[in-house]
MDAnalysis code that builds the backbone (N, CA, C; Angstrom):
import MDAnalysis as mda
import numpy as np

u = mda.Universe.empty(216, n_residues=72, atom_resindex=np.repeat(np.arange(72), 3), trajectory=True)
u.add_TopologyAttr("name", ["N", "CA", "C"] * 72)
u.add_TopologyAttr("resid", np.arange(1, 73))
u.add_TopologyAttr("resname", ["MET", "ASP", "LEU", "ILE", "ALA", "GLU", "PHE", "GLN", "LYS", "HIS", "ALA", "ASP", "GLU", "CYS", "ARG", "ARG", "MET", "ALA", "ARG", "ALA", "THR", "ARG", "ASP", "LEU", "ASP", "THR", "LYS", "LEU", "THR", "TRP", "ASN", "ARG", "MET", "ALA", "GLU", "ARG", "TRP", "GLN", "SER", "LEU", "VAL", "ALA", "THR", "GLU", "ALA", "ALA", "ARG", "THR", "ARG", "HIS", "ARG", "THR", "GLU", "ALA", "ARG", "PRO", "ARG", "ARG", "ARG", "GLN", "ALA", "ALA", "HIS", "GLY", "GLY", "THR", "GLN", "GLU", "SER", "HIS", "ALA", "ALA"])
u.atoms.positions = np.array([
    [-6.178, 10.205, 14.304],
    [-5.084, 11.050, 13.867],
    [-5.298, 11.399, 12.393],
    [-5.154, 12.640, 12.071],
    [-5.305, 13.106, 10.697],
    [-3.935, 13.099, 10.021],
    [-3.680, 12.068, 9.226],
    [-2.371, 11.937, 8.581],
    [-2.073, 13.077, 7.624],
    [-3.086, 13.531, 6.911],
    [-2.866, 14.612, 5.953],
    [-2.364, 15.857, 6.681],
    [-2.997, 16.204, 7.772],
    [-2.574, 17.383, 8.543],
    [-1.175, 17.180, 9.124],
    [-0.907, 15.974, 9.586],
    [0.422, 15.674, 10.150],
    [1.503, 15.793, 9.082],
    [1.269, 15.211, 7.916],
    [2.246, 15.280, 6.832],
    [2.436, 16.724, 6.367],
    [1.342, 17.472, 6.283],
    [1.428, 18.869, 5.861],
    [2.245, 19.680, 6.867],
    [2.069, 19.388, 8.147],
    [2.832, 20.078, 9.189],
    [4.330, 19.841, 9.000],
    [4.704, 18.601, 8.693],
    [6.116, 18.288, 8.464],
    [6.657, 18.996, 7.212],
    [5.862, 19.023, 6.154],
    [6.275, 19.712, 4.927],
    [6.492, 21.198, 5.199],
    [5.576, 21.796, 5.935],
    [5.700, 23.223, 6.258],
    [6.940, 23.496, 7.108],
    [7.202, 22.612, 8.051],
    [8.391, 22.774, 8.908],
    [9.670, 22.660, 8.080],
    [9.709, 21.732, 7.142],
    [10.890, 21.603, 6.285],
    [11.098, 22.859, 5.446],
    [10.021, 23.415, 4.936],
    [10.140, 24.658, 4.159],
    [10.648, 25.803, 5.029],
    [10.165, 25.851, 6.262],
    [10.618, 26.889, 7.187],
    [12.115, 26.741, 7.464],
    [12.553, 25.505, 7.648],
    [13.974, 25.247, 7.891],
    [14.804, 25.617, 6.664],
    [14.283, 25.339, 5.483],
    [15.001, 25.690, 4.250],
    [15.170, 27.201, 4.143],
    [14.124, 27.942, 4.499],
    [14.220, 29.410, 4.445],
    [15.205, 29.945, 5.483],
    [15.346, 29.234, 6.585],
    [16.169, 29.729, 7.691],
    [17.671, 29.498, 7.489],
    [18.019, 28.591, 6.601],
    [19.445, 28.283, 6.429],
    [20.056, 29.079, 5.281],
    [21.332, 29.341, 5.414],
    [22.057, 30.046, 4.347],
    [22.841, 29.084, 3.467],
    [23.117, 27.899, 3.998],
    [23.894, 26.906, 3.267],
    [23.036, 26.307, 2.146],
    [23.508, 26.406, 0.914],
    [22.715, 25.962, -0.230],
    [22.455, 24.461, -0.229],
    [23.440, 23.652, 0.163],
    [23.235, 22.202, 0.218],
    [22.182, 21.837, 1.265],
    [22.252, 22.495, 2.396],
    [21.279, 22.240, 3.457],
    [19.892, 22.699, 3.018],
    [19.830, 23.854, 2.375],
    [18.558, 24.364, 1.864],
    [17.944, 23.364, 0.874],
    [18.780, 22.828, -0.016],
    [18.316, 21.851, -0.991],
    [17.779, 20.599, -0.287],
    [18.473, 20.146, 0.728],
    [18.034, 18.964, 1.474],
    [16.684, 19.201, 2.133],
    [16.526, 20.345, 2.797],
    [15.243, 20.661, 3.447],
    [14.119, 20.762, 2.415],
    [14.406, 21.368, 1.278],
    [13.375, 21.482, 0.236],
    [12.992, 20.124, -0.338],
    [13.968, 19.237, -0.487],
    [13.661, 17.881, -0.959],
    [12.798, 17.138, 0.061],
    [13.116, 17.323, 1.325],
    [12.312, 16.689, 2.368],
    [10.888, 17.243, 2.354],
    [10.755, 18.541, 2.150],
    [9.423, 19.149, 2.064],
    [8.647, 18.568, 0.891],
    [9.310, 18.394, -0.244],
    [8.654, 17.813, -1.412],
    [8.186, 16.391, -1.130],
    [9.001, 15.645, -0.407],
    [8.631, 14.261, -0.078],
    [7.410, 14.236, 0.842],
    [7.403, 15.077, 1.852],
    [6.236, 15.154, 2.736],
    [5.003, 15.579, 1.943],
    [5.177, 16.539, 1.027],
    [4.040, 17.002, 0.227],
    [3.519, 15.874, -0.660],
    [4.414, 15.039, -1.147],
    [4.012, 13.879, -1.934],
    [3.170, 12.920, -1.083],
    [3.561, 12.764, 0.166],
    [2.785, 11.918, 1.069],
    [1.407, 12.515, 1.351],
    [1.332, 13.828, 1.407],
    [0.030, 14.499, 1.566],
    [-0.871, 14.116, 0.394],
    [-0.349, 14.222, -0.815],
    [-1.137, 13.914, -2.010],
    [-1.543, 12.438, -2.039],
    [-0.630, 11.554, -1.662],
    [-0.920, 10.122, -1.645],
    [-2.023, 9.801, -0.647],
    [-1.916, 10.356, 0.543],
    [-2.927, 10.086, 1.573],
    [-4.278, 10.699, 1.192],
    [-4.258, 11.863, 0.560],
    [-5.507, 12.478, 0.104],
    [-6.187, 11.584, -0.938],
    [-5.403, 11.016, -1.839],
    [-5.957, 10.119, -2.859],
    [-6.522, 8.858, -2.214],
    [-5.814, 8.307, -1.238],
    [-6.313, 7.123, -0.531],
    [-7.621, 7.432, 0.181],
    [-7.685, 8.576, 0.803],
    [-8.897, 8.980, 1.517],
    [-10.074, 9.099, 0.547],
    [-9.824, 9.731, -0.599],
    [-10.888, 9.842, -1.618],
    [-11.324, 8.467, -2.093],
    [-10.357, 7.593, -2.328],
    [-10.663, 6.251, -2.817],
    [-11.501, 5.481, -1.798],
    [-11.136, 5.560, -0.515],
    [-11.908, 4.875, 0.520],
    [-13.321, 5.426, 0.591],
    [-13.463, 6.728, 0.456],
    [-14.781, 7.354, 0.509],
    [-15.632, 6.920, -0.672],
    [-15.030, 6.881, -1.848],
    [-15.776, 6.498, -3.053],
    [-16.076, 5.008, -3.083],
    [-15.243, 4.205, -2.445],
    [-15.409, 2.753, -2.487],
    [-16.472, 2.255, -1.514],
    [-16.890, 3.072, -0.577],
    [-17.932, 2.656, 0.362],
    [-19.213, 2.353, -0.403],
    [-19.852, 1.279, -0.025],
    [-21.116, 0.966, -0.721],
    [-22.145, 2.057, -0.465],
    [-22.772, 2.462, -1.521],
    [-23.789, 3.499, -1.423],
    [-25.147, 2.829, -1.375],
    [-25.923, 3.234, -0.435],
    [-27.274, 2.679, -0.341],
    [-28.150, 3.317, -1.409],
    [-28.866, 2.488, -2.066],
    [-29.810, 2.983, -3.065],
    [-31.197, 2.877, -2.471],
    [-31.949, 3.914, -2.624],
    [-33.294, 3.913, -2.064],
    [-34.131, 2.775, -2.632],
    [-34.052, 2.548, -3.915],
    [-34.864, 1.510, -4.543],
    [-34.505, 0.131, -3.986],
    [-33.255, -0.112, -3.721],
    [-32.808, -1.414, -3.215],
    [-33.296, -1.662, -1.800],
    [-33.586, -0.625, -1.073],
    [-34.005, -0.751, 0.314],
    [-35.435, -0.272, 0.519],
    [-36.232, -0.362, -0.534],
    [-37.625, 0.063, -0.407],
    [-37.738, 1.532, -0.097],
    [-37.044, 2.348, -0.856],
    [-36.989, 3.780, -0.625],
    [-38.336, 4.466, -0.602],
    [-39.320, 3.886, -1.239],
    [-40.654, 4.477, -1.196],
    [-41.378, 3.956, 0.029],
    [-42.386, 4.615, 0.412],
    [-43.145, 4.258, 1.603],
    [-44.328, 3.330, 1.272],
    [-44.232, 2.592, 0.220],
    [-45.305, 1.689, -0.171],
    [-45.350, 0.491, 0.755],
    [-46.539, -0.028, 0.922],
    [-46.724, -1.216, 1.749],
    [-46.384, -2.445, 0.903],
    [-45.717, -3.418, 1.532],
    [-45.366, -4.636, 0.819],
    [-46.356, -5.746, 1.116],
    [-47.423, -5.459, 1.830],
    [-48.433, -6.476, 2.139],
    [-49.297, -6.735, 0.905],
    [-49.572, -7.995, 0.643],
    [-50.379, -8.334, -0.522],
    [-51.571, -9.141, -0.139],
])
């Protein structure tokens, strides 16, 4: 499941609901909910970046990146 896409979908739906209502208090509530979902999008995007960057990177030198023979 792609959380970022799911959260973005909810934010977009809240914005659509805000545009559809005429009541200012209700519009404000929908917009606040959209902002909260958008905040979750940003949080999950940051977590995803952090997980990607935190993965150990293989270094060629550490794993004999050259094709040299180790026989002596």
